[in-house]
Structures are given as structure tokens and as C-alpha cells.
Wavefront OBJ file of the C-alpha trace (Angstrom):
o trace
v 0.000 0.000 0.000
v 1.103 3.535 -0.656
v -0.172 6.635 1.046
v 2.505 9.082 -0.009
v 0.474 12.073 -1.128
v 2.587 12.780 -4.204
v 4.452 9.681 -5.330
v 3.272 7.807 -8.387
v 2.736 4.167 -7.506
v 3.015 1.359 -10.030
v 1.187 -1.856 -9.315
v 2.782 -5.280 -9.411
v 2.120 -7.134 -12.667
v -1.241 -8.893 -12.735
v -2.588 -7.284 -9.566
v -5.645 -5.002 -9.581
v -4.793 -1.519 -8.319
v -7.310 0.671 -6.529
v -6.877 4.324 -5.594
v -9.061 5.303 -2.642
v -9.743 9.030 -2.297
v -11.310 10.304 0.920
v -10.510 13.100 3.372
v -11.549 10.926 6.332
v -8.293 9.240 7.337
v -10.054 6.602 9.457
v -12.197 5.496 6.494
v -9.230 5.740 4.132
v -7.169 3.392 6.306
v -10.083 1.022 6.946
v -10.992 0.655 3.267
v -7.323 0.340 2.320
v -7.000 -2.601 4.708
v -10.211 -4.231 3.432
v -9.117 -3.996 -0.209
v -5.585 -5.228 0.618
v -7.095 -8.276 2.335
v -9.106 -8.884 -0.854
v -5.821 -9.048 -2.800
v -5.757 -5.613 -4.412
v -2.786 -3.266 -4.595
v -3.952 -0.157 -2.737
v -2.971 3.472 -3.095
v -4.645 6.250 -1.132
v -5.070 9.987 -1.473
v -6.416 12.224 1.317
v -8.253 14.445 -1.146
v -8.911 15.365 -4.750
v -5.859 17.574 -5.175
v -3.429 14.825 -4.146
v -5.253 12.290 -6.315
v -5.204 14.562 -9.376
v -1.466 15.083 -8.932
v -0.884 11.337 -8.996
v -3.112 10.844 -12.033
v -1.498 13.731 -13.930
v 1.916 12.210 -13.201
v 0.860 9.027 -14.953
v -0.645 6.783 -12.321
v -3.327 4.555 -13.862
v -5.281 2.638 -11.239
v -7.710 0.000 -12.435
v -10.296 1.282 -9.954
v -10.854 4.691 -8.360
v -13.021 4.780 -5.226
v -14.000 8.400 -4.717
v -15.788 10.291 -1.939
v -17.888 13.317 -2.897
v -17.736 15.618 0.131
v -14.136 16.768 0.604
v -12.553 20.149 1.328
v -10.911 22.238 -1.418
v -12.385 20.218 -4.307
v -15.244 17.757 -4.033
v -15.294 14.385 -5.756
v -17.669 15.502 -8.506
v -15.389 18.427 -9.391
v -12.442 16.043 -9.475
v -14.348 13.608 -11.677
v -15.198 16.439 -14.096
v -11.476 17.308 -14.367
v -10.541 13.638 -14.827
v -13.058 13.394 -17.672
v -12.070 16.720 -19.272
v -8.355 15.870 -19.194
v -8.974 12.223 -20.189
v -6.647 11.140 -17.371
v -7.786 7.550 -16.801
v -10.269 6.646 -19.536
v -10.083 2.919 -18.786
v -10.348 3.094 -14.996
v -13.502 1.968 -13.233
v -14.718 4.892 -11.139
v -16.988 4.262 -8.165
v -18.391 6.975 -5.908
v -18.536 6.036 -2.204
v -20.449 8.706 -0.358
v -23.236 9.654 2.013
v -24.798 11.894 -0.645
v -27.460 9.754 -2.357
v -28.971 12.865 -3.959
v -25.802 13.415 -6.038
v -26.209 10.167 -8.028
v -27.625 11.925 -11.113
v -24.666 14.316 -11.303
v -22.222 11.432 -10.914
v -23.949 9.388 -13.616
v -23.828 12.338 -16.027
v -20.054 12.361 -15.489
v -19.848 8.689 -16.441
v -19.298 7.103 -13.045
v -19.364 3.304 -13.190
v -20.929 2.763 -9.778
v -22.372 4.609 -6.796
v -22.347 3.236 -3.244
v -23.923 4.965 -0.224
v -21.610 4.588 2.805
v -24.361 4.726 5.420
v -26.231 1.739 3.996
v -23.279 -0.481 3.046
v -20.900 -2.260 5.411
v -17.197 -2.231 4.425
v -17.067 -5.873 3.296
v -20.068 -5.201 1.021
v -18.267 -2.158 -0.401
v -15.354 -4.395 -1.437
v -17.706 -6.921 -3.038
v -19.729 -4.258 -4.858
v -16.641 -2.428 -6.142
v -15.149 -5.666 -7.483
v -18.476 -6.591 -9.101
v -18.673 -3.165 -10.791
v -15.069 -3.553 -11.993
v -15.658 -7.051 -13.385
v -18.884 -5.972 -15.086
v -17.140 -3.050 -16.813
v -14.235 -5.244 -17.923
v -16.606 -7.823 -19.387
v -18.190 -5.295 -21.760
l 1 2 3 4 5 6 7 8 9 10 11 12 13 14 15 16 17 18 19 20 21 22 23 24 25 26 27 28 29 30 31 32 33 34 35 36 37 38 39 40 41 42 43 44 45 46 47 48 49 50 51 52 53 54 55 56 57 58 59 60 61 62 63 64 65 66 67 68 69 70 71 72 73 74 75 76 77 78 79 80 81 82 83 84 85 86 87 88 89 90 91 92 93 94 95 96 97 98 99 100 101 102 103 104 105 106 107 108 109 110 111 112 113 114 115 116 117 118 119 120 121 122 123 124 125 126 127 128 129 130 131 132 133 134 135 136 137 138 139
């Protein structure tokens, strides 16, 4: 796992890489551990600015798990920039948030999945994210 805010991380060959972006350090660490235990290579970013830096420097995670409500730049703003700059066109992007009313905005930006934190336990988040990833890859 990498949590260096600025370093580009390259995954081991054949391993799925997920970048988890959330300003809540407790949740960031908890989800990182859950995804590591599921066999994924995990990178974290404590906010949109740090994540964008990594993506602009060439990091290409297979999956991006993105919170919406964050200081400085929210997840929807970040997703708009990612789309505009075509940073990771092949990545599966999943929103993980407590903002169920933002689903329409996220879908308009081409998000692959949307999970509400308050109604989903962490192990279910891992399962749902992997299902969304596999479904996108099978298309």
C-alpha cells in the first residue's frame, strides 16, 4: 500500500490496483485494509488535489473509489477534471459517499458505480466495487 500524497505508484504485474480518495483518514485506512485483504494493490489519497497530482503524473489505477464531500475540491469536481483531461479513460470509477442525492450528477459524469456509505458495510463495499469492476471489464 502507498499513502505518499505525491508519489506515483506502479502496481505489481497482474494485480488489480485501486486508488481510494477520501478526506476521512479513518475510512481511508479502513478501506485500504479491506481492499488489501481482498488481494488488491492499494494506493490512497487524502483528497482530490493529491489524487489529481498522482493521475497527472501518470498513475493509472484500475479502480478509483471516490468520496464526494471533501474540502478544497469535491469528488464531482475532481471527476469532471478527470473526464475533461482524459486522465484515466479505462479506470472503473466508483463513488462512495453519504450523498445519495448526487447520483444523477455522478452518472452524467460517467461514473461506473455509486455506493452509499451509510447503507453499506465495508465488506459489502469491497464486493460491490469488485463486481462493478468485473462488469465493466466484461463489456
